[in-house]
C-alpha angles and dihedrals in degrees: 000000000000118000124249089253099050094089091052097054110122095013129114107249144163113233117205102215131187127203113173108307092342121101117187138169116229119199118207146084129298104229100175147322144228129202093280107020145043119227107225128188118214114190119338103318113003111108121183134178116232118194110241095232088061093058113094099174145353118216133179110257102236091176091063092059091052092052093046095052 
């Protein structure tokens, strides 16, 4: 069974992430995942791992398509 993130790999997205009382949107590209984390690229070369329980939502980044065109 594919994960909930498999269809988002390689796409520009906005992740809604929670850490304690803080809620923040992160704009970037999902580049992969492991059992417990999603590998997320911010900018050109900065990859970070975000634990899956911290991710509240994944949304298509409509702003990225406007900038690219």
